[in-house]
ZAMARGU-4260 file (C-alpha; in steps of 0.2 Angstrom, whole numbers, plus 5000, padded with zeros to 4 digits):
<rodrens>
0) 4855/4724/4971 | 4857/4743/4968 | 4874/4751/4961 | 4877/4770/4962 | 4884/4777/4947
5) 4889/4794/4940 | 4882/4800/4923 | 4894/4813/4919 | 4912/4806/4917 | 4925/4814/4928
10) 4945/4812/4930 | 4944/4802/4945 | 4960/4793/4942 | 4976/4798/4949 | 4991/4801/4937
15) 5004/4798/4948 | 5006/4780/4944 | 5010/4768/4929 | 4995/4757/4933 | 4982/4772/4934
20) 4988/4777/4916 | 4987/4758/4911 | 4969/4757/4920 | 4964/4773/4910 | 4971/4767/4894
25) 4963/4750/4895 | 4947/4746/4884 | 4934/4742/4898 | 4920/4740/4885 | 4925/4722/4883
30) 4924/4718/4901 | 4908/4714/4912 | 4914/4733/4921 | 4909/4742/4905 | 4916/4760/4903
35) 4926/4771/4917 | 4913/4783/4918 | 4901/4770/4923 | 4910/4761/4936 | 4901/4761/4953
40) 4908/4774/4967 | 4913/4756/4978 | 4925/4752/4963 | 4931/4769/4961 | 4936/4770/4979
45) 4943/4753/4980 | 4954/4757/4965 | 4960/4775/4971 | 4965/4765/4987 | 4976/4753/4980
50) 4984/4765/4968 | 4990/4775/4983 | 4996/4760/4993 | 5015/4754/4992 | 5010/4736/4995
55) 5005/4725/4981 | 4987/4725/4980 | 4974/4720/4966 | 4954/4720/4965 | 4943/4706/4958
60) 4927/4714/4954 | 4911/4706/4952 | 4909/4686/4954 | 4919/4686/4937 | 4934/4692/4947
65) 4939/4705/4935 | 4958/4711/4939 | 4963/4728/4942 | 4980/4730/4952 | 4994/4743/4957
70) 5011/4746/4953 | 5018/4735/4965 | 5007/4720/4962 | 5013/4720/4943 | 5030/4714/4949
75) 5023/4699/4956 | 5015/4696/4938 | 5033/4696/4930 | 5034/4681/4917 | 5013/4682/4914
80) 5004/4689/4901 | 4996/4706/4904 | 4982/4703/4918 | 4973/4719/4917 | 4954/4715/4914
85) 4956/4696/4915 | 4948/4686/4928 | 4958/4682/4942 | 4956/4663/4942 | 4962/4663/4923
90) 4977/4675/4929 | 4982/4663/4942 | 4976/4647/4934 | 4990/4637/4943 | 4980/4640/4959
95) 4963/4642/4955 | 4959/4625/4965 | 4966/4634/4981 | 4959/4652/4978 | 4942/4648/4973
100) 4934/4641/4988 | 4943/4657/4997 | 4936/4668/4985 | 4918/4661/4989 | 4921/4664/5007
105) 4926/4681/5004 | 4911/4685/4994 | 4901/4676/5010 | 4908/4691/5020 | 4923/4681/5026
110) 4942/4689/5027 | 4957/4678/5026 | 4976/4682/5029 | 4991/4669/5024 | 5009/4674/5030
115) 5023/4663/5018 | 5010/4653/5010 | 5018/4641/4998 | 5012/4641/4978 | 5018/4632/4964
120) 5016/4646/4951 | 5020/4647/4932 | 5032/4659/4927 | 5038/4660/4909 | 5030/4643/4906
125) 5039/4636/4920 | 5032/4630/4937 | 5042/4636/4952 | 5039/4637/4970 | 5034/4654/4977
130) 5029/4660/4995 | 5017/4675/4998 | 5011/4684/5013 | 4994/4689/5006 | 4976/4694/5013
135) 4958/4691/5005 | 4945/4706/5010 | 4928/4708/5006 | 4924/4724/4996 | 4907/4730/4998
140) 4897/4743/4990 | 4886/4757/4998 | 4872/4745/5003 | 4884/4734/5012 | 4883/4721/4999
145) 4899/4711/4993 | 4904/4716/4976 | 4923/4711/4975 | 4938/4704/4982 | 4953/4716/4990
150) 4970/4705/4989 | 4984/4712/4998 | 4999/4702/4994 | 5016/4702/4993 | 5029/4688/4989
155) 5041/4683/5004 | 5051/4669/4992 | 5067/4677/4996 | 5064/4680/5016 | 5059/4661/5017
160) 5073/4654/5006 | 5084/4667/5018 | 5076/4660/5034 | 5078/4642/5031 | 5094/4644/5026
165) 5100/4653/5043 | 5089/4642/5054 | 5083/4625/5045 | 5070/4624/5035 | 5060/4613/5050
170) 5062/4627/5063 | 5055/4639/5049 | 5040/4629/5045 | 5038/4626/5063 | 5038/4644/5068
175) 5028/4649/5052 | 5016/4637/5057 | 5012/4644/5075 | 5013/4661/5068 | 5001/4656/5054
180) 4990/4648/5068 | 4990/4663/5078 | 4986/4675/5063 | 4972/4663/5057 | 4965/4665/5074
185) 4967/4685/5072 | 4959/4685/5055 | 4944/4675/5062 | 4943/4688/5076 | 4945/4702/5064
190) 4932/4695/5053 | 4918/4697/5065 | 4921/4712/5072 | 4910/4727/5065 | 4919/4742/5074
195) 4938/4747/5074 | 4939/4748/5091 | 4935/4730/5094 | 4948/4726/5081 | 4959/4735/5091
200) 4955/4727/5108 | 4956/4709/5099 | 4973/4711/5091 | 4980/4718/5107 | 4972/4705/5119
205) 4979/4691/5107 | 4996/4699/5106 | 4998/4702/5125 | 4994/4685/5129 | 5004/4677/5114
210) 5019/4687/5120 | 5016/4687/5139 | 5017/4708/5140 | 5013/4719/5153 | 5004/4732/5142
215) 5000/4734/5123 | 4998/4753/5118 | 4992/4760/5102 | 4995/4778/5098 | 4995/4790/5083
220) 5008/4803/5083 | 5003/4822/5079 | 5019/4830/5075 | 5011/4846/5071 | 5003/4849/5090
225) 5018/4839/5097 | 5008/4825/5105 | 5005/4805/5103 | 4986/4802/5106 | 4983/4785/5114
230) 4969/4778/5107 | 4969/4760/5115 | 4979/4752/5129 | 4977/4733/5133 | 4985/4731/5152
235) 4988/4714/5160 | 4985/4712/5177 | 4995/4723/5189 | 5002/4735/5175 | 5000/4753/5177
240) 4987/4765/5168 | 4994/4775/5153 | 4991/4793/5150 | 4978/4797/5136 | 4989/4810/5129
245) 5008/4811/5129 | 5016/4827/5125 | 5031/4821/5113 | 5044/4836/5120 | 5043/4825/5137
250) 5049/4811/5130 | 5061/4818/5115 | 5075/4807/5114 | 5082/4792/5102 | 5067/4782/5106
255) 5054/4795/5099 | 5067/4800/5084 | 5069/4782/5079 | 5052/4779/5080 | 5049/4794/5067
260) 5062/4788/5056 | 5051/4772/5055 | 5064/4761/5063 | 5059/4748/5076 | 5064/4750/5095
265) 5069/4736/5105 | 5076/4739/5123 | 5078/4724/5134 | 5082/4734/5151 | 5076/4752/5152
270) 5086/4755/5166 | 5092/4761/5179 | 5106/4765/5175 | 5097/4776/5163 | 5108/4777/5146
275) 5097/4792/5140 | 5085/4806/5146 | 5071/4799/5137 | 5074/4781/5145 | 5071/4789/5163
280) 5054/4797/5157 | 5049/4781/5149 | 5053/4771/5165 | 5042/4784/5177 | 5027/4776/5167
285) 5032/4757/5174 | 5041/4751/5158 | 5056/4741/5160 | 5059/4733/5143 | 5051/4741/5125
290) 5046/4734/5109 | 5040/4748/5098 | 5034/4745/5080 | 5030/4760/5070 | 5017/4759/5054
295) 5023/4770/5039 | 5012/4778/5027 | 5021/4786/5012 | 5037/4784/5023 | 5028/4793/5037
300) 5024/4785/5053 | 5006/4786/5058 | 5003/4773/5070 | 5013/4765/5084 | 5011/4750/5093
305) 5021/4749/5109 | 5024/4731/5120 | 5028/4736/5138 | 5035/4724/5151 | 5037/4729/5169
310) 5053/4718/5171 | 5068/4716/5159 | 5067/4705/5144 | 5075/4701/5129 | 5065/4704/5113
315) 5070/4691/5099 | 5068/4693/5081 | 5053/4681/5081 | 5045/4693/5093 | 5049/4708/5082
320) 5042/4699/5068 | 5027/4694/5076 | 5021/4712/5082 | 5025/4718/5065 | 5014/4704/5057
325) 5000/4708/5070 | 5001/4726/5066 | 5000/4724/5047 | 4985/4713/5046 | 4977/4724/5059
330) 4982/4739/5048 | 4976/4731/5035 | 4958/4728/5041 | 4957/4744/5049 | 4961/4753/5032
335) 4948/4744/5026 | 4937/4747/5039 | 4940/4765/5040 | 4939/4767/5022 | 4920/4760/5022
340) 4918/4771/5036 | 4925/4785/5029 | 4914/4783/5013 | 4899/4782/5025 | 4903/4797/5035
345) 4909/4807/5020 | 4891/4804/5012 | 4884/4808/5030 | 4894/4823/5031 | 4890/4830/5013
350) 4871/4826/5016 | 4873/4838/5033 | 4882/4852/5022 | 4871/4851/5009 | 4855/4853/5021
355) 4863/4865/5030 | 4865/4875/5015 | 4848/4874/5009 | 4842/4879/5027 | 4852/4894/5026
360) 4849/4899/5009 | 4832/4901/5012 | 4835/4913/5026 | 4838/4931/5023 | 4839/4939/5042
365) 4857/4936/5048 | 4851/4933/5066 | 4841/4918/5060 | 4855/4911/5050 | 4867/4912/5066
370) 4852/4904/5077 | 4848/4890/5066 | 4866/4887/5061 | 4872/4883/5081 | 4856/4873/5084
375) 4859/4862/5070 | 4877/4861/5073 | 4874/4856/5091 | 4864/4841/5086 | 4874/4835/5073
380) 4889/4834/5084 | 4881/4829/5101 | 4890/4843/5110 | 4886/4854/5126 | 4888/4870/5119
385) 4890/4879/5102 | 4891/4898/5100 | 4891/4912/5089 | 4900/4928/5094 | 4910/4943/5089
390) 4927/4946/5096 | 4927/4967/5100 | 4944/4973/5107 | 4946/4959/5123 | 4929/4953/5124
395) 4919/4941/5115 | 4900/4946/5113 | 4889/4929/5113 | 4875/4935/5100 | 4868/4917/5098
400) 4870/4900/5106 | 4864/4881/5109 | 4867/4873/5125 | 4863/4856/5130 | 4866/4848/5149
405) 4877/4862/5155 | 4872/4878/5165 | 4871/4895/5155 | 4889/4903/5153 | 4892/4923/5152
410) 4887/4930/5136 | 4900/4943/5138 | 4917/4935/5140 | 4934/4943/5145 | 4947/4936/5132
415) 4962/4943/5144 | 4965/4927/5153 | 4969/4917/5138 | 4984/4927/5134 | 4987/4938/5120
420) 4997/4924/5112 | 4984/4911/5111 | 4972/4926/5104 | 4983/4931/5090 | 4980/4913/5084
425) 4961/4917/5081 | 4965/4934/5074 | 4977/4925/5061 | 4961/4916/5057 | 4967/4899/5061
430) 4955/4885/5068 | 4957/4881/5086 | 4957/4863/5092 | 4959/4857/5109 | 4956/4840/5114
435) 4958/4842/5134 | 4958/4859/5142 | 4966/4853/5157 | 4982/4846/5149 | 4984/4861/5136
440) 4998/4870/5141 | 4997/4884/5128 | 4983/4890/5138 | 4988/4899/5152 | 4981/4894/5171
445) 4969/4908/5170 | 4963/4902/5154 | 4959/4884/5159 | 4953/4890/5175 | 4940/4901/5166
450) 4934/4887/5154 | 4934/4875/5169 | 4921/4887/5178 | 4910/4886/5162 | 4913/4866/5161
455) 4922/4868/5146 | 4934/4852/5144 | 4938/4853/5125 | 4933/4865/5112 | 4936/4867/5093
460) 4933/4886/5087 | 4935/4894/5069 | 4933/4911/5063 | 4920/4915/5053 | 4925/4934/5047
465) 4936/4946/5052 | 4935/4964/5051 | 4944/4981/5057 | 4935/4982/5074 | 4926/4964/5076
470) 4930/4945/5073 | 4916/4934/5071 | 4919/4916/5080 | 4910/4899/5079 | 4915/4889/5095
475) 4910/4871/5098 | 4913/4865/5116 | 4912/4849/5126 | 4909/4846/5143 | 4921/4832/5144
480) 4938/4830/5137 | 4936/4824/5117 | 4947/4819/5105 | 4939/4828/5089 | 4943/4817/5073
485) 4946/4824/5057 | 4930/4822/5051 | 4922/4831/5065 | 4934/4846/5063 | 4930/4845/5043
490) 4912/4846/5047 | 4915/4861/5059 | 4927/4870/5046 | 4914/4866/5031 | 4901/4871/5042
495) 4909/4888/5047 | 4912/4891/5027 | 4894/4889/5023 | 4888/4900/5039 | 4901/4913/5033
500) 4894/4912/5015 | 4875/4914/5022 | 4880/4927/5033 | 4889/4937/5020 | 4874/4934/5006
505) 4862/4939/5020 | 4872/4956/5024 | 4875/4959/5005 | 4856/4957/5001 | 4851/4967/5017
510) 4864/4981/5011 | 4857/4980/4994 | 4838/4982/5000 | 4845/4996/5009 | 4855/5003/4996
515) 4840/5001/4984 | 4828/5009/4995 | 4842/5023/4998 | 4843/5024/4978 | 4825/5027/4977
520) 4824/5040/4991 | 4840/5048/4983 | 4832/5049/4965 | 4816/5056/4970 | 4823/5069/4980
525) 4839/5073/4968 | 4838/5089/4957 | 4846/5081/4944 | 4839/5068/4932 | 4843/5050/4936
530) 4840/5037/4924 | 4847/5019/4917 | 4844/5014/4899 | 4845/4997/4891 | 4863/4996/4883
535) 4855/4985/4868 | 4838/4995/4867 | 4843/5010/4873 | 4827/5012/4881 | 4823/5019/4899
540) 4822/5007/4912 | 4823/5020/4926 | 4818/5039/4927 | 4817/5051/4942 | 4803/5063/4943
545) 4816/5077/4941 | 4813/5075/4922 | 4798/5083/4922 | 4804/5099/4930 | 4820/5100/4920
550) 4813/5094/4903 | 4795/5102/4904 | 4789/5083/4898 | 4777/5073/4908 | 4787/5058/4916
555) 4774/5045/4911 | 4775/5053/4890 | 4794/5053/4892 | 4793/5033/4895 | 4782/5029/4882
560) 4786/5022/4865 | 4804/5023/4858 | 4808/5034/4872 | 4827/5035/4867 | 4822/5044/4849
565) 4810/5055/4859 | 4824/5059/4870 | 4835/5065/4855 | 4820/5075/4848 | 4820/5086/4863
570) 4838/5089/4859 | 4843/5105/4848 | 4848/5099/4832 | 4864/5107/4834 | 4868/5095/4849
575) 4859/5078/4842 | 4874/5072/4835 | 4885/5075/4849 | 4873/5066/4862 | 4872/5050/4848
580) 4890/5048/4848 | 4892/5051/4867 | 4879/5036/4867 | 4888/5025/4857 | 4904/5027/4867
585) 4895/5022/4883 | 4888/5007/4875 | 4907/5001/4871 | 4913/5003/4889 | 4918/5022/4890
590) 4912/5034/4903 | 4909/5051/4895 | 4903/5069/4900 | 4895/5081/4889 | 4884/5097/4888
595) 4870/5101/4876 | 4854/5111/4874 | 4837/5105/4875 | 4820/5113/4869 | 4806/5112/4883
600) 4789/5106/4875 | 4780/5116/4887 | 4786/5133/4885 | 4800/5132/4871 | 4814/5138/4882
605) 4830/5132/4879 | 4840/5124/4893 | 4859/5118/4895 | 4861/5102/4903 | 4877/5092/4907
610) 4877/5072/4906 | 4888/5060/4914 | 4884/5044/4907 | 4893/5027/4913 | 4892/5009/4907
615) 4886/4996/4920 | 4894/4979/4916 | 4889/4961/4920 | 4901/4948/4929 | 4909/4946/4912
620) 4913/4963/4909 | 4899/4965/4896 | 4889/4983/4895 | 4871/4977/4901 | 4864/4994/4905
625) 4868/5013/4904 | 4867/5024/4919 | 4867/5043/4918 | 4865/5060/4928 | 4858/5075/4919
630) 4861/5092/4927 | 4853/5108/4923 | 4866/5121/4919 | 4856/5134/4912 | 4858/5146/4929
635) 4877/5142/4929 | 4878/5144/4910 | 4869/5162/4912 | 4881/5166/4926 | 4895/5160/4917
640) 4892/5170/4903 | 4891/5187/4915 | 4906/5182/4924 | 4916/5181/4907 | 4908/5197/4903
645) 4915/5205/4918 | 4933/5195/4919 | 4935/5199/4899 | 4933/5218/4902 | 4944/5218/4918
650) 4962/5226/4915 | 4972/5212/4924 | 4976/5196/4916 | 4963/5182/4923 | 4966/5164/4924
655) 4961/5148/4933 | 4970/5133/4939 | 4965/5115/4947 | 4980/5108/4954 | 4992/5121/4960
660) 5001/5128/4946 | 4992/5119/4932 | 4981/5131/4923 | 4965/5126/4915 | 4959/5143/4909
665) 4967/5159/4904 | 4957/5176/4898 | 4957/5184/4882 | 4969/5199/4889 | 4982/5185/4893
670) 4981/5179/4876 | 4982/5197/4869 | 4996/5203/4880 | 5008/5188/4877 | 5000/5181/4861
675) 4999/5164/4869 | 4984/5155/4864 | 4972/5150/4880 | 4976/5131/4875 | 4994/5133/4876
680) 4993/5142/4893 | 4985/5126/4900 | 4994/5116/4914 | 5013/5123/4915 | 5011/5130/4896
685) 5009/5148/4906 | 5029/5148/4910 | 5034/5150/4894 | 5030/5169/4893 | 5038/5171/4910
690) 5056/5178/4910 | 5067/5163/4912 | 5075/5171/4928 | 5058/5171/4935 | 5051/5152/4931
695) 5060/5144/4946 | 5053/5156/4960 | 5035/5156/4952 | 5036/5136/4954 | 5042/5138/4972
700) 5028/5150/4976 | 5017/5138/4969 | 5024/5123/4980 | 5019/5134/4996 | 5003/5140/4990
705) 4992/5125/4997 | 5001/5126/5015 | 4999/5147/5014 | 4982/5146/5008 | 4986/5159/4996
710) 4997/5161/4979 | 5008/5178/4978 | 5021/5181/4968 | 5029/5194/4956 | 5038/5190/4940
715) 5040/5196/4922 | 5029/5193/4909 | 5034/5194/4889 | 5024/5208/4880 | 5020/5201/4862
720) 5019/5219/4855 | 5036/5226/4860 | 5045/5210/4864 | 5050/5216/4881 | 5047/5209/4898
725) 5036/5220/4911 | 5033/5214/4930 | 5016/5209/4935 | 5011/5205/4952 | 5001/5188/4953
730) 4988/5184/4966 | 4977/5167/4968 | 4963/5163/4980 | 4958/5144/4980 | 4941/5140/4980
735) 4934/5127/4992 | 4921/5114/4993 | 4909/5111/5006 | 4921/5100/5014 | 4936/5113/5013
740) 4944/5106/5000 | 4953/5116/4988 | 4943/5114/4971 | 4953/5126/4960 | 4962/5143/4959
745) 4956/5159/4953 | 4969/5172/4951 | 4974/5188/4943 | 4990/5195/4936 | 4992/5214/4938
750) 5005/5226/4929 | 5016/5235/4941 | 5031/5237/4930 | 5027/5257/4932 | 5025/5257/4951
755) 5042/5245/4951 | 5052/5259/4941 | 5045/5273/4953 | 5048/5262/4967 | 5067/5259/4962
760) 5068/5279/4957 | 5061/5282/4974 | 5073/5271/4982 | 5089/5279/4972 | 5083/5296/4977
765) 5081/5291/4996 | 5099/5283/4995 | 5104/5300/4988 | 5096/5310/5002 | 5103/5300/5013
770) 5121/5302/5007 | 5120/5320/5003 | 5113/5323/5020 | 5128/5314/5028 | 5141/5323/5017
775) 5131/5340/5020 | 5133/5336/5039 | 5150/5332/5038 | 5152/5349/5030 | 5144/5358/5041
780) 5154/5352/5055 | 5171/5352/5044 | 5165/5371/5041 | 5162/5374/5059 | 5179/5367/5066
785) 5188/5379/5053 | 5179/5393/5056 | 5181/5392/5074 | 5200/5390/5072 | 5201/5404/5061
790) 5190/5417/5071 | 5196/5431/5083 | 5181/5430/5093 | 5161/5427/5092 | 5155/5440/5082
795) 5170/5436/5070 | 5165/5415/5071 | 5147/5422/5067 | 5149/5432/5052 | 5161/5419/5044
800) 5152/5404/5048 | 5136/5412/5042 | 5143/5416/5025 | 5149/5399/5022 | 5133/5391/5027
805) 5125/5403/5015 | 5136/5395/5003 | 5131/5378/5007 | 5113/5383/5007 | 5116/5390/4988
810) 5122/5373/4983 | 5108/5363/4991 | 5095/5373/4983 | 5104/5370/4966 | 5104/5351/4970
815) 5088/5350/4975 | 5081/5359/4959 | 5086/5346/4948 | 5076/5334/4938 | 5080/5316/4936
820) 5097/5312/4932 | 5101/5330/4932 | 5116/5337/4936 | 5125/5354/4944 | 5135/5362/4931
825) 5151/5373/4935 | 5143/5388/4926 | 5129/5386/4941 | 5140/5385/4954 | 5152/5400/4949
830) 5136/5410/4944 | 5126/5407/4962 | 5143/5413/4970 | 5146/5430/4963 | 5127/5433/4962
835) 5127/5431/4981 | 5139/5446/4982 | 5131/5455/4969 | 5145/5455/4956 | 5136/5447/4942
840) 5123/5460/4938 | 5122/5468/4923 | 5135/5481/4920 | 5147/5473/4931 | 5166/5476/4922
845) 5176/5470/4935 | 5172/5450/4933 | 5175/5442/4917 | 5166/5422/4916 | 5174/5412/4901
850) 5168/5395/4898 | 5154/5383/4893 | 5138/5381/4902 | 5135/5363/4902 | 5149/5355/4911
855) 5140/5344/4924 | 5148/5341/4941 | 5146/5325/4950 | 5133/5327/4963 | 5146/5321/4977
860) 5160/5334/4972 | 5147/5349/4971 | 5148/5355/4990 | 5165/5354/4994 | 5169/5363/4976
865) 5157/5376/4979 | 5167/5379/4997 | 5181/5381/4986 | 5173/5393/4976 | 5167/5402/4991
870) 5183/5404/5000 | 5191/5412/4983 | 5177/5423/4981 | 5178/5429/4999 | 5195/5431/4998
875) 5193/5442/4982 | 5179/5453/4991 | 5189/5456/5008 | 5207/5458/5000 | 5209/5455/4981
880) 5203/5459/4965 | 5185/5462/4971 | 5190/5475/4984 | 5199/5486/4977 | 5195/5498/4964
885) 5205/5494/4950 | 5205/5475/4952 | 5198/5462/4939 | 5194/5444/4941 | 5194/5434/4926
890) 5187/5416/4928 | 5191/5405/4914 | 5185/5385/4912 | 5186/5372/4899 | 5185/5352/4897
895) 5199/5341/4891 | 5203/5322/4890 | 5218/5315/4896 | 5226/5298/4887 | 5214/5287/4898
900) 5199/5297/4890 | 5195/5303/4907 | 5187/5320/4906 | 5195/5334/4917 | 5188/5352/4920
905) 5200/5365/4921 | 5196/5382/4931 | 5208/5395/4930 | 5206/5409/4943 | 5215/5425/4940
910) 5215/5440/4950 | 5224/5456/4941 | 5226/5474/4946 | 5228/5471/4964 | 5238/5480/4976
915) 5247/5465/4986 | 5257/5466/5003 | 5274/5470/5003 | 5285/5454/5004 | 5288/5449/5023
920) 5272/5460/5029 | 5260/5451/5040 | 5248/5439/5031 | 5230/5445/5028 | 5216/5432/5031
925) 5218/5416/5040 | 5224/5404/5025 | 5209/5392/5029 | 5203/5394/5010 | 5220/5390/5003
930) 5222/5374/5013 | 5205/5368/5007 | 5212/5372/4990 | 5228/5364/4992 | 5223/5350/5003
935) 5206/5345/5005 | 5202/5346/4985 | 5217/5334/4981 | 5213/5324/4995 | 5193/5322/4993
940) 5190/5325/4974 | 5206/5318/4968 | 5209/5336/4961 | 5225/5345/4955 | 5227/5362/4960
945) 5240/5377/4961 | 5238/5393/4973 | 5251/5408/4969 | 5252/5425/4978 | 5256/5435/4963
950) 5262/5452/4962 | 5244/5458/4955 | 5234/5446/4963 | 5229/5428/4967 | 5231/5414/4954
955) 5222/5399/4956 | 5221/5384/4945 | 5209/5367/4949 | 5208/5351/4936 | 5193/5341/4942
960) 5189/5324/4935 | 5172/5323/4929 | 5159/5311/4922 | 5163/5304/4905 | 5144/5300/4901
965) 5136/5314/4908 | 5122/5303/4915 | 5119/5295/4933 | 5135/5293/4941 | 5141/5281/4953
970) 5146/5288/4970 | 5164/5288/4967 | 5164/5298/4985 | 5150/5293/4991 | 5156/5288/5008
975) 5170/5299/5009 | 5169/5311/5023 | 5175/5329/5022 | 5193/5333/5029 | 5189/5337/5047
980) 5207/5346/5048 | 5202/5361/5036
</rodrens>
């Protein structure tokens, strides 16, 4: 008899129970079972099953009945020595005569079930009466041979005693006898059944006849999907059929809640009247009385058996107990049968999946993988259609399919009829399982109709992959409703995983082949040398043809011998150490870039190369290969040298930047002007020589540069030799790559300090010209107004006005001849006025001028002051000292400072030897000049004046504030208009 063993020990025992730990710690080498890692699979399965079971269970393995038990069974052994590893008949020696024949039956393939069986057991050395419910079932290996006994047992002594006290020992024994008879018949019936469905049918039929029920229904609750799947129903004559699937929401109420809580439901009369809404729903199924018992697994209901009566009925405790007994006995047999079936199915499943993986693993084409996979899955599940499709937008395009027994379906299927909510489950990667399309309320009516048209009554779909624009789908369809078993769902899910892996592998291999071909073509077409070295030996494993052109050495010769050291020999001695060091760093996992020179053997010329070397690692991160790209920089180097020569000889400060504002290089001119080294100028270091007030605007200009496509700014830069700041205009242009992405900025800074100073002076001059023009026009207008008022007729006006305009013109000539910051002096004014009438010529004795030549006047005061002098001079020529032969004019001026250190020009106009008119005579002239002196000068120039008609001539004094510095003046009276009143 063959036993399947596993050579390598694995931690197959669960840790969550005390019994599991005791089994693990026990020395099994002294027993017939041997070491744990040598136990057969059937025994391991049995041990795992009892350790997970809440009922007292034990295993007796081999014909020695070696004992293995769970935590619940250990409670029954209280008062006995440790039983683990001992023969069962030795552990229960007091019952061995009864037990031995039963054990033989079990090894013959029979099962036994007993309720409230009486035994005399030894506990603490004392014999005592005990009652047990127990069953004996065969444990088989993978060949179907019995290798052990499964004992399911729990003590009912307390219950039997309590029952005896309540209804009398005789009645209990009689009821137990009847129940025992039924259960023995049931055990016999179940023992000979080889199919789970047959077991359920036998139990339902016997229970139905015993209770005289109308209907017996078995259902599995699926709370996740909100349904109860009725997997068997027994119907007495005249009983109504029952739905295959019950939507729990339609029957939600006290009945479902009680069952889910693990409590038995007994209703003697459903109604009407209906006490609960769910009673009415049950009544519609023809149920008038209900007895429903849940089967719990780990405190969770998994199966429910319901007894229906189509007339009201009083359910007794004995009825409920009998149903529970039948259910428990049936469930124990089903657990055993399903465990054995699950083992076989699991082995079949793994065999199929292994075969599928092997088959798909040998395929390299994606289409072949999908085509073979759908046919293998279609055969295995015996379904009508298996499809591999891809969802693109709201359409599924079927790429491959296997069809059996149904007409072909469209290969381009619109998914719109299935609704967005249903499709979101696909996009979320969920497995979609529908047992009955017609009853699937989550599908829109249009979707159910579309599936019906394709003869799809049940389906199970799983997502294979999900990309940005498409989702791969594996679709399994049945033309009839089908309760997809957990094993079938597992098969579909695991098959999908293997198909997914095979597709990814094939796609990756195809991409790798394509990439390798592209790499080969790229390498052969590249003007750069591309190479790969072994990281340990440093020998080239791959070298592109460009090597011959750049290095001037035959490709085959370059790969011969110790090609690493041959390569080093081609490098000029000064750069070999650098190349060796860079190689060492790459071997340690670092990527490097460096420039070096080689001497070509073919012609002895020197070439500049730039290497970019990088490590290639394995899955563990170890450097296995070194990759590299060698680029010929010779032409670029020569061009750079020429460019640097040009750049270093232009007068501007030149620089380069990568990110906006972050300098990468500065020309020698920058270093010479600012004293800052090229290294210190990098990044934002160049801001240090910039005037502190200009740094923020410079940064702001860089912030706008990328959007504006250029950099323009003016700021002051400190000159090292003088320590002063000079204005520079800075401009930069972006250099872009072939994708129009800015690669770097190239800029210059031009000295515009002298230009800015000239521009400033120009602005001052313009403002001065505008000011003077304004004042001049005002003066002309005022002069014209006064002249008109004082003129007798037009010829008189013409003569007077011309003289006064000539006086203004003389002033303007004086002003226009001034140099920068120059001033008209008082001496200039008085000489110009007297020159105009010829009284400063050599030999003229009637005029005496006495005063310094360097008394500057404010430019804003010159015009009106000149007009005052003109009026005094004109009056002297017409009526005074310069008309009469004996007259004399003495003009004296000097400068004094007052208590506030304000400098004042004092002018004393003194005419003498003049015959004055008699007192009371009509005045000569118009008085216009006197008004100008006494009113206009004080008002407009803040002057202090006196004007006296003395006995021998006019005496006039003028005190006028002048500049304290003798330099450029503020325009005190820049915006004061001449007095229009005269």
